[in-house]
N, C-alpha and C positions, 0 to 999 in steps of 0.2 A: 053091376058092371058098367063101365063107361063106354062111350063110342070108340070104335077103332079108328086109328089115324095111320095114314101112309106117309112115310118120310122119304124124300130123295136126298142123297148127299152127293155133292160135286166130287169129281175125280180126286182121289186121295183124301177126301174129307176136308179139303181146304176151302175156305171162302175165297171168292174172287177179290182181287185188289182193284182199286180204281184206276182208270186210264189217266195218263198225265199229258201235259203240254198240248191241250186242245187249242187249235188255231183255226181261224176262218178266213175266207176271202170271198169277195163279191165281184162278179163280172156281169154287168147289166142286172138281170133279175135272177141269176144263177148263184146260189150259195154253195161253196165247197167247204167241207169240214175235214180236218185230219187230226189224229191224236196218236199218242204212243201207247202201245199195249203194255199192260203191267208185266213186270218181270218176276213177280212173286204171286203166291196164291194159286188158285185153281186156273187151269187153262181156259181162256175165253172161248165160248161157243158162239158168241155174238155180243152186241152192244145195244144199249137202250139210250136213245137220244131224247132228252127232255127239252121242250121249247115253251117259254113263257113270255108274257108281255111285260113282266117286271122281273127284277133280279130275284132269283130263287124260285120263280114261278114255273109251273108246268101246265098252265091252263090252255095252251094252244095245241100242243101235241105231245104224245109219248109214243115214240116209234121204235119198234124192235127191228134191228137190222137183219137178224137171222144169219149173220155171217161174221167170221172173225176178222174180216178186212177192217183196216183202220183209217178208212177215208170214205167219204160219201159226198155226192153233190146232186143238186136238182133245182128246178125252178121254184121260186118263192114269191108270194105276193109282196107288194111294197109294205114296208113297216119296220119297226124296231123289234128285235127279238133277243132274248137272253137264253143261251143254250149251254147245256151240260151233257156229259156222256157218262154212262155207267157200264161196267163190264157185266156180262151175263155169262154164267157157267152152269149149264143145265138149268135148274129152277132157282138158282141163287143169283142175287144181284148185288154188286158192290156199292160203296159210297160213290159220290159224284166226283167228277173231274173238276178242274178249274172251270169257271163260267166265262163265256165270251159274249160280248154285246155285238150284234150284227144289225147293220142298218141297210135296208134294201130300198133304193130310190124308186 
């Protein structure tokens, strides 16, 4: 016999779709992000924000919002960041949104 495996399936068995139209703004050292929730796929239970120091990277942070809200902001250290967002629906995560380059003075 093999090992037992537990599987969780998102609502309706649908995979979450990626968020769209990720945009950013910087005011001083506060970065604000906003995106559009997907209109297809499983209902979002939260989002995952990936932050890298190069395009496509996620070496600086992977943040789970824990909320279906489509905007977030907070203080950020000076630097250049590449940011993407993924939809979370239960234990499933979508592909990435568009990527934005954010420069904090």
